[in-house]
N, C-alpha and C positions, 0 to 999 in steps of 0.2 A: 502611338503605341506602334511598334515595327511588328511587319505581319508575322514575323517568326515567333512573335510571343502571343499572336490571336491563336484562341482555339477555334478552329474549324470543323472539327468532328467530335460528334457526342457519342458514347457507346450506350446499349442498351441491352439489357439481358440477363440471365441467369439470377434473376430476382433484385438486381441493381440498376441503375441508370444515372449517367451523366446530369441530365436535364430533367425538366417536369412539364406539367401542364401549361405552367404560369409563361412558358418561354415559346408562345406561338411565335411570336415576330423573329425569333432567331430561328426556330426549329420546324416552321411551318406546322400546321394543323395535327398532320399525320405523325411526324417526328414528335411532336409534345406529348401526344394522347400515346404512342408505342413506349415512349419513357415512363409516363405515368402508370400505364397498366403494367409496365415491367418492374419499376421500381417502388412505387407508394406503398407504404406500410399495410394501407386498408386493401391494395389489390393482389399485388405479385401475381400476375396471372401468367398460365402458359405461352409467353410471347417468344416466338422464335429469335434469336439473338442477332443483332444489327448495329448498325451505325447513321447518324444523319450528317449528313454533309451540310451546313447553315447556309441559310439566305444571305448571310454577308460574300459568301463564295458566289453567288450568283450576280452580285451587283458587281462585284471583283471582277468577273468572268467577261460581262458587259463592257466594262471600263476597260478593258485591257485586251482587246482585241482576242477576244474568246481562250485565254490564258489563264491559267491557275497560279494562285500563290504558291513560293518554292516549298514552305512546310508544310503543303496539303499532300504530298507523296506520303511523308513519313508517318503524318497523323492516321491516313487510311491504313497503312501498314500495320502499324500497332492497333488499331481497331480491327484488321482481319486475324489479326494474331489471338485477339479475345475471341473474337467468333471460333476460330479454330480448337482453340483450348476447351471451350464450352460444348461443341459438337462431336470432338473427336475427330473432324474431318480436316482437310485441308484443301485451300483452295487451289485449284491448278495438278494435285496430286493426281496421279495414273492409277494407284490401286484403290486410295479410300478419298474421291473429291468432294469438296464442298461447292455448292450450286447456290448461287444469288439471286434475289430479284433486285431488280433498280426500278425503283419509282418516285414520282413528283411528291410535292407538298405545300402546297402554297398556305399559307397562314389563314384564308378563309376557303372551303371545299370549292372546287372547281370540278365537277364530276365528270370526268371521260375527256376532260379538255386538254391535258397533258399527257404524256408518253410515259410508257412503262415497258420493260423487258423482263421475262422472267427466264428462267434456267441457265443465267450467265454463267459460263465457265465451262458448258458442254463442248466437245471436240471430238474429233476420230480417235485420239487416245484416251480422253477422261471417260468416254462412254463405258467404255471395257469396266471402269472400277464402277459406274453408277449398276451396271448389270449385275456386278459382284455382289456389291450393296444391296441390289433390290432383289436378285434372283428373278429379275421381269425382264428381258430383252425388249418385249413388245413396248413397256412402259417407256425405256431409255430411249427407243428411236420415237416413239411420239413426243416426248420431251423435247429430242432433237429438232424433230421439223417444226415445232412451235417456236423454237429459240431462232431458227432460220429466218423462218416466216418475219417474225416480230424484228430482228434486229436489221434484215434488209429493210424493211420498212421503214422503222423508226429511225434507225442510227446511219444505214449508209444513204438511203434516200432522201429522207425529209432531214435528219440532221445533217448530213451532208450535202444537204443544197442541190441533187442532182436532178436535172432534167429529165424525165422519161420520155424517150420517143414514143412510145406506144401513147396512147389515149388513156390506157390504164396505169394505175400505179402498180410498183412489184407484188403487194399484198394481194390484190385483185387477181394478177396473174398466177402467183402461187395457188390461191385459192380456188382456182378454177381447174388447176391441176389436181387438186385434191377432190373436188367434186367430179371431176371426170372418172376416177377411177371408182368413187361410191357409184356413180350411175352406171357405170360399165360392169358393177358386180352386183347390182341392186342393192346397195349397203343403205341402212337407214339411218346409219349414227357413223361418226370419225371411229367411235370406238369398234366397230365391225372390220376394221382395216387390219390384214394380217401383220405379221414381223417381217417377214419377205417384201411385201408390199410397202409398208414404212421405209425400210432402207432402201429401196428403189425409190421412194419419192425423195428421202433427203438427198440422195446422189443427183436427182434431176434437180431438187432446189437450189443446189450449189451452181450447177450448169447453168442454170436459166437466171439466177444474181448473177454471175459473171458475164453472161451475154446482154443482159438488160443493163444492167448497172455499169459494166466495166470492169470492175474491181471484183478480187476475189473476197468471200466470206471469211473473217478473220479467224486463225484455229486459236490464237494466241489469248488464252482468259485473261489476262491482264488487258491485252487492248480491247476485249469486250467491255470489261468493266467501266475502264476509261470511256470508252466510245458510248457505252450506255448512258452515264454520267453528263456526257456532254450532250447529248441528244436531249436528255430532258431538260439541261439549262436551256437548250436551244428551243424547246416546246415552248417556253415562256412567252417568248415573240412569235409564235405559230399563229398562223391566220386565226384558227378558231379559238384559241386562248385568248387573242386579242378583242377579238368579237364577244365572247362570253364576257372579258373584262368590263369592256364597253356597255354592254347590256346590266350588268350587275355593280357596276361603279366601282371596281377594284383598282386601286392605283398600280401603275405599273412600274414604279420604284418598289413595291414591298419584294418582288422576287419570288423564287421558288427555293425550298430545299428540296435535296436530295435524299430518299433512304433506301440503304443497301440492307438488305435482310437475307438470312439464312432460309433457301427453300425447304419449303414442307409440301408433301404432293398428295393432292385429294384423288389423284388418278392412278393409284397403285393396287386397283382392283375393288371391289365389291363391300371390301371392308374398308375403303376410303371416300371421302367425298367432301364437297367446298359448298360454302354456302354465305349467304348475307341476309340478315335478321336486323328486324328494330325491336325496341324495348316496349313501344306502342305501334298499332295501327297508323302508318304514315298516310294513309288515304282518309281515314274517318276520324282519327285521334284517341279512339277507344283505347282504354288500358289492358291490351292485352298483348302477348309477345308474337310476332308475326314474321314470320321468312320462308326463305324459300331456299333449297340445297339441290343439287346433282350429285349422285354418284358416281364414282370413276372419272372424276372431271376436275378440271384447273378454274381458279376464279374467273378468268375472262369469259368460259363459256356460260357462266350464271349470268353475268351482265351482258353479254352480247345477243343473247336471246337464240342461240342457234338450236339448243335442246330447249326443251318445255322442263321447267324446274320442277320437282315435287316440293311440297309444303313440309315445315319443319314440324307442325303440329296440326290436330286437327281443324282448329280453327283457322289456320293460314289457307285450308284447302278453296279451292274454286271450282268453277266450272269445266276447266283446262285441266285442273290437276285433282281432281275428283278419285280417277281411278288410281293414283299412285301411292304408295304406301309413305306414310308420313316418317320424320328421322326418330320422332319420339316412340313409334312403334319398331323401326327398323334397327334404331341404337339407343334403346332405352337408358342406358346407363350415362352414355356421351352427351343424350339430350337433356339429360337432369343435371348434369354439370354445366352445361350450357346455360341451361334456364338460371342455375345458380349465378353464373358470372354475369348476365345481363342485368339480373336483378341488384345486382353489387355495384355495376357501373352505373345503371340509372341514379343510384340512392349517391352514388359518390360526386356525379356530374350534376346532378340535379335537372337533368333534362333526358329526353329524348334521344336514345343511342340509336346509330346506324353501325352494325357489327360484321365484320368480315371473318369468317372462320373457317379452319381445315380439320377435316380428320384423317389423319395419316395411320393406318393398319391399326385403328380402334383409338389411339391417341388424339385428343383435342388440343389444337393449337388456336390462339386467339390472334389475328393477322391486322386488326384495326378497330377502333373505335373513332366515332366523330361524332358531332351532333347533327341529328339527321333532318335531311329535307322532309319539308311536311307541307302540305297545300294549307291554303288558309281556314276551310273548314276544320281542319285535325290541330292547326297551331291555336286557335280562339279554344277549342276544347281542353288540350292538353295543358294549356297557359292556367285555364278557370280550373280543373279539376286538381292540377299539381298545388294551386293555391288554397282548395278547399282541404285536400289532404295535408296540408302544412308543409310540402316540399318545396315551395318557394313562396314568399310574401306576395302581396300586393303589388307592389311595387316592380317586382321582377315579371310579376305576370304581365304587366303592361309593357316593358320593354322587350319581352319575350314574343310579340305578335308585331311584324312588318306593317305599318297603315294600310300600304297597297294590297295587302294580304285580305283584306275585308271585303276588296271588290269582289272575291270568291263568294262570300256569302250572300251577296247581293246580286250573283251571276243571273242571268236569264237562265230558264230552262225551256225544254222543247213545251209546247202548249199541250199540258197531258189528255185533254178533250182530243185534240187531234191525233195524239201518240196512241191513245187508246184503241183507235179505229185503222191506224197505219201499220203496215206488215214490216214485219223485222227481218231485212234481208241478210243480215250477219249479226253475230254476238261474239264479244271479245272479254277482256278483263276491264274494269272501270278503273282505269289509272289517274283520272284527272276531272273533277266535277262540274257540273253545270252543263248547258246545251249550247250545241254549236251547228252551224250551217254555213257551207262553203261550196265552192266549186274544186273539183278533184285535180289536184297536181301530183306528179309521181318523182318531183325531184327538189332538192333543195334550192336550185337555182331557179328553177320554174316558180317556185313559190314566192322567192324575192323577187323576180321581175313581175307576176301578176299583180303582186302586192303593191308594186311601185305605181301600177296603173288603175289602183284603187278597187281592184277585186278582192272579195273574200274568199279567202282558198283554204282546204284542207288537204294538208299534206298525208300521202297514203304511200308507205315503204313498204317492204319485208321487216326490216330493222332500222333503226336510225342508228348513226355514228355520229360521233363528235363533229365531222365533216359538215355534218346537218344543220350544225346549230343557228346559222342565221335564219336558214328556211323555216326552221321550227319555230322562231320568234316570231316572223313575219306571220305565220299562217294562224288561222283562227284554231286551228285543231289539229291534232297528229293521231293517225291511226296506223297501226303497226299489225301485219299478221303473224308474226313471231316475237318472243319476249314475253318474259313474268311482270309482274308489280315493282321488281327491281332491277327492270332492263333500263339501258340509257334513256330510251324514250319516256319512260314511266319515272326516273329520276329527274330528269332535265323537266318537264312540263311540271311535275309537282313542285319544283322550285319556283315555276313560274306562275303556277296556279291556271294552267292553261289545260282545256277541254282535251283529254287523252284517252283512247282506246288501245290496249296492247294484246297481243298474244291472239288476235282475230284470224283464226287457221279457216273460218268459213269463207275466207278471201283467197282467191288465185291471181295474182298479178302478172301483167305481162307488160314487162318494162320496155321492151322494144314498142311495142306499138299502143303504150299508154291506156292501158285498158284493165280493168279487173273485172273477174265475174265470180259470184257468189254461189253457195250449195244449192239456193234454190232457184240457180238458172238466171239471175238477173245478171246483166252485162252494163258495167259504168265506163265509161271513156273520159280521157281528159277533159276537163272543162263542165262537165256534167254537176249538179246539184247533189249533194248527200247532207242528210241532218244526222247529227251523232248526241246519244246521250250518255255522257262521260260518268255519270255518277251510277248507270245500270250496266253501261257496256253495250248498247243497243244501237245496230246502224241502220239506216233509213233511208230508201230514196228519195230524191226532192228537196225542194226548198221548204222546211217545216216553219211554223210562226213560233216566235220565242217569247215566253212570258215571264214576268218578275217572280221571285219567289216571297213568301210571307218571313220575313224576316223575326217576327214577334213569337213565332213559336220555335225560335232556335234559343234554348235556354243557357247555352255557354256563351253567346252574342250578349245576352241580356245581363247575365254577370259580368263579363267584362265591361260592358259601358257604366253598371254601379262603379267598377274601381275607376274607371275614366274621369267620371265625373267626379268621382272624391278628390281627385287629384290637379286637374286641368284647372288653369287660373284665367286662361284667354277664354272669350265665348265664342260661339260658333254659329253664324246665322247660314242663311241659304239667298242664293240668287233665284227670284221667283217671281212669274209674271201673271200666273192665273191661280184662282182659289185650288185648283187641283194640285198646282205645283207645290202651292204652300201647304196643303194637305201630305203630300209626301214628305216635305221639308221636316214638318213637326213631328212625323212618325219616325223619322231617323235622327230625332233629336235637337234639330234647329231651336236656338235660342231667339228667333226674331228673322226677319227677312233683311238681309244686308243692302238689297238691290232688286226693288221692283221698276222696271225700266216701260213706262207709260205708252212707248212706242210698238210694244209687242201686242196691243191690242189691235192692232193694224194688219199683222200676220194672221195665217191660218185660219184655224176654225171658226165660221162665227164672225167674219172680220169684214165681210163685203159692205155692211151699211155705214159702220166707223169708217174705212178707207174711201168709200165714197163722197162722206162728208170732210174728210181731212183733204182730198183732193180738191174738194169744191173749194176749201177754205185756202189752198196753196195757190190756184189760179185766180184767186179775188184780185181786183185792182184795187179796192178802195177796202178801208177800215170799216164800212157798214157791211161790203160783202162779206168781209173777213167775220166779222160778227156775228152775222147771220148764221153762217156755217157753224161757227164755233157753239154759238148757242145750241145746235142742233147737237153737236158732238158733246157737248157737257154732261148730255145724259147717261152717253155710254162709259166715258170717261171715268163718272161718281159711280157705277155701278160696277166697274170692275175693281177700284179702288176699294170702295166699302167690302164687296166681298173678302177681298184679302185680309183687309183689318179686321174682319169678322173671324174669319178662320185662325188668326193669329193673336186672338183676343188676349190681352196683357201682354204681350211681347212687342217689340218696335219694329215697324215697317220703315224702311228708307225708300223713298219713292223720288227716284231721277225724272226731273222733268224733260221733257222732249228733246232729245239729243242727234238724231240724224239730220244730215243734208235733206233740205226738203225734195230735190230732186229724184231721192231714192223711192218715193212714192208715187211717183206722175210715169205712167208707162210710156216707153220710148218706140214700142213697136207702132206703125202707123196703125195698123186695123185697131188696137186696142185704144191707140189716141181719137181714132174718128168716133169708136164706140161712146169713150168719155164726153167727147163733145156732145154727142146726142143726148147724153143723158144730163150734162149740165146746160143744156141748151146754149152751147157755145159754137161759133163757125169755127170751122179747122183752121183757117187762114191765122185767127185771133189766139187761139188755144196754142198753135205752132208757135205763135211769136213770146206768148207767156211761158211756155216752156222750155224755150231757146235762153230765155231772161235767166232761167234759173240755172243753166249750166255753167259749172267753174271746173278749172283747170284742174285743180287740186281739192277735192270736197272734204279730205279728210282734214284738212286746215281750213276750211272754206267757212260758207255761213252755216252755221249748226250752233246747237246747244245752248248756251248763255246768250249767244250772238244773237239768236231768235229774239229770243227775250225780251232783248234791248229794243233790236229794229221794229218787233210787233209785241208791245205788251200786251196786247190782248190774247195773245198765244198764253201768256205765262198768267195771266187773270184767268182766263178758262180754269188751267189746271187746279191753281191754288184754291179757288172756289169749288171745286170738285172734291178736292182732299178735304176742306173745310167741312164742307155741308156732309160729306160723307162720315166725318169724324162725328159730329155733333148729332146727327141721328145715330149712331150706334151707342153715343152716350145715353141720349134720350131711351133707349133699350135697355140699358144697364148695362153696356158692355165696357171693356176697359182697352179701348183703340189708342195707340200711341204712333201718330204718324212723324218721320222725320225729312223735313224737305231738302232736297240734293240738288243744288244747282250746279249743272255739267259744264267742264271746257272752259273752265273760268282761268285767267292769268292775272286779274289784278283785283284788290281788294273794291276798288270802284264799280265793278260788274256785279259783286255782292250789296252793296249800299244801293244801287239802282233796283235791282229785284227786290230787297227788302222792302223797300217802300210799298210795292204791290202787294207784297204779303201782307204787312202791318195793316194797309187799307181793307184789304179782301177780310182780314182776320177780324177788323173791328166789325164790318158788316155783317158778319154771319155770326158774329157772337150776339150782336142785336137783334138779329133776325130770330134766333134760337133761345133768347132769352138768358145766354149763358155769359157768366163771369171770365170764365176761363175755359180754354179748349188747350188740351197737352199738345204741345210739339215740339221739335226742335228743328233749327234752321242751319244747313250746314253745305259744304261743297265736296265735289269730287276733286280730287288733286290730281291729275292726268297731264298736266301740262309742265316741262322742267320749271319755269319760271313759277310757276304757283307754289311747287316746292322750295325754291329759295327765298319767296316772298312769303313765305308761312308764319313770319312773326307779325305782320299787317294783315294777312289773309283771316287770321286767328280773331282779330277784332270785331269782326263781322259775321263770324260763324261758330256754330255749337259744336260742331262736328265736322273731322276731315274723313272723307273714305279714298284711301289711295286706287284710282283705276290704273291697274298696274299694266293692264293690256294696250293702254294708249300712251301711258308712261314710258314703256320699253319700248314702243313703237318710236315716240318722237326722242327719248334719250339716246338710242342706238343710231338713229335714221334709217331703220330697216321698216318696210312696209309688209305687215304680217301677213297680207295676200301675196305677195311676190317671192317670200323670203324663201320658198321651196327651189327657187333656181340656183341657190347659192349655199345655203345653210348646209345641207349634208358635205359637202367639200370642206366647210370650216370646222364642222365637227371633225372629219376624218384627219385631217390636218392638227387637228386641237389647237385650232385659232380661237375656238371658243370652246370651253369644257363642256358647255351643254346647252340646250335650244331655250334662250332666254325668254321666251313666250311661255315654255312649260315650267320652267324653275326660275324662280328671281335670281336675277344677276346679283349678288350680294355685294360685290365690290363698288360696281358702278351706281346701278339703279337701286340698288339697298342702301346706296349712302345717299341718296336723294330722298329717299322715303326716310331715313333714321334722322336726317339733317331737317326735314319739313316737321317730323312728329317732335323732336325735341324745341325748333324755333317757336311751333304754334303752342306748344306748350309752357314756352317761357313766357309767352301773351297771356295765355288763359290756362293753366295749371290742371285744371277739371277737363280740359278738350278731349272728348271722345274721338279715339282714331280708330280705323279698320282699312281693311282692303277688301275690294269686291270684285278685282278681276279673277280671270281663270284661274290665277296661283295660288288663291284662297284653299284650294282642294289639294293641292301638292304638300307633302309631308316636310320636304326641307323648307319650302317658302312657310308652311306655319310655323315650323320654331323658329325660322329668322323673325317672325311678326312677333312672338314671344319674347323675344331676347330683346326687342326695340321697345318693348313696355305698349303694344298695341292692346286694345279692348278685345276686339275681336277679329275674326276673320270671315269671310262670307264666300259661298261655294257655290254649286249646283247641287240640289238635293241629294242626288246620289251619292257624293263624296262628303256628306254632312260626317257620316262616320268616322271616314277617314280622316278627316280634319280634326276631329272629337279626340281620337287615339293619337294622333300626332302631337296636339295640344298636351296631352296629359303626358308623354315622353318627356316634351321639351319642358315643362314645370319639374319634371323629375331631374332631367339633364342639368337645367341652366335656374335653380329656383330665384326667384323674383327676393329683391331684397338682399341678395350676398353682394 
């Protein structure tokens, strides 16, 4: 198709629209929803007319040196003519000018990440027409100073790629001029400036733009319009948009649409306002209309946090807005209309909507609707309540919740016993749930730098802007002094499920000194610890302990998990080494233990004696010495195994035999080595020789795993005996233990058959000892070496199950050391040499093919071969979906991530039904 035949511009307004909600890929989310609101027979809402320039133009723009298709100018001219007919105004006209906004609109919401220009079409001549239209000279010049500031920042500096010689950007320079006037006259708000002061400010702005940027602010309305559109397209590849896309995994090739819309003004006096609202509370999920607005303001004022917004109704009131009159009382007729529209929108879209509205001199306009950002707590509640009410079905409820959002329901909170006796140093609005603690930093750059060094930080700002997105993501929590529940900080934090407090007016920040003080006199400097309760909005001095919350009390979570278990087909187990871990795993819905690492009994609390005995075994020089140490160690291993099997009564427990290289358990510090020699009664010179003999150049590929069992069969024998004895004793007690014995680091079937001889012999001995004809168990292997995956067909002849150890399989498959990858991986991700960290999400193209091949080949030999994974990938939603698609029986992950894996498994079953 020739470009002249392609429709690049889609009109909406006047009860009709060229597009609709299903065209998000072409029109972007904002454009598709504007078309739907304006043109759908069930809606036909009062949307200011406008048009959408499609995402295809964005693609063309970047493919053709930032040029446009030839036909675009005519199509935009035709759309402008339609806008002029509907509004009765003319773009660029001196007597009755039409002013427009130019906004972005990607297919997936990227709040605040790209650019907007308002009041396009204003200049020294058209302003006279605006004054005549509005009868308000002050309003006209306020709109003009806003256009100059936004245009200079968005189009001339950023869009034009201009390097400002000053350390500040043009927006900051112009903003400081506004603040200087307010300070000089003691004005509390922008609305206090007089007409003459605004006129002088506009003239000063223009001179400053010419001086700083070296070019004049454009007077031509058409130049402004095309400049605005170009800046929006350019912002798709801006630093903050790129960073947000990386975090949210939004493909670069999607591009953005541009929406041009007739301006309506919420800053035409006290009968005008602008606001943001949600059809349900985005912080809690409660089914109550929630929102904020500002009288005599434009939309950017609400989200920028410059003024404290008022509540749309009594329900929306909070500590900061308690004294303000609600929209419901101030403008009851318009509120009733708005309430009816929001109700219709949620019923129409079957989801919570984020709405932007403006009331211009008593007339309500709907500027935008989109699926609202919500935190995890709210997402789960909304999904389950909408399902119960019949708005959505169970399948849709499952798909509504991002699996990673469940982390927020499991988020730790500040220890309530400590919080009860702690002094609140400041209080703000609870924009993001859970507790957090960290060291205070005052800039996004510092947050990134400190976090890269392993520091936990809390970003403290007057207000955040899209430029802060990287630091916000790296911080444990965000604390701002300005802004409401619909501010940038709240919106972004809510999307990420991050602890956040906004509108904390109790703080006074000194950015230069990098300190803040609170109303109660507390002084906090950079690097000091503070703690936040994002659920209540409380700020505390110091580092307070965090505790887990009781998920069992969350009714919405229970309802969601009932739906999840109804649909998922792949099992979810947990990696757990202690009875306590197993209890947590069971509580979170684990159907068994997919990885019980025997060596973990030698770390942490209560490990002193077993570690001593293990070291005694390691430095032994004869089999007799080793067996003596192993006999003593047997008691501890059996106890650990038995307790875990007992907790998981009736569920399988996969027990991996000793895996790490033995040298890891021997101290290398001379003082500790000397102490060990004394405890074992061995001379230092002898001990030193024995330890040196354990040294390996590459222990990762050295004497570990099954190789230990082959070299020292008595090590395998002790562990197998402990497993079978523990199982037999539990059977005698009426329990239902089911151990699965897993041999690690295998690369040939001969290793499995070698170890199976030991297993068979010990099995017979234990059966005879306990007078049992049968002890239930499975025998299998961990597939973590690429050769084992390639040889799966023969490996399966000696195995009842495979468990893919994806951590080591990734390490060996890529040739990356997971301990040293930090030196180069960030660069690989930045340059897109790799799309993702392969240790976080399975590399489906490479390592995934090994897994798929191994699974298929193994089942070719043994059709009922049980297959799972037990690496960290088991808790990654995308990896869980991959495991479902290749036909695995289960995934195993850390206990804390079991709910995430369960939800991902259910979503996988809905997206990729088995048997199709």
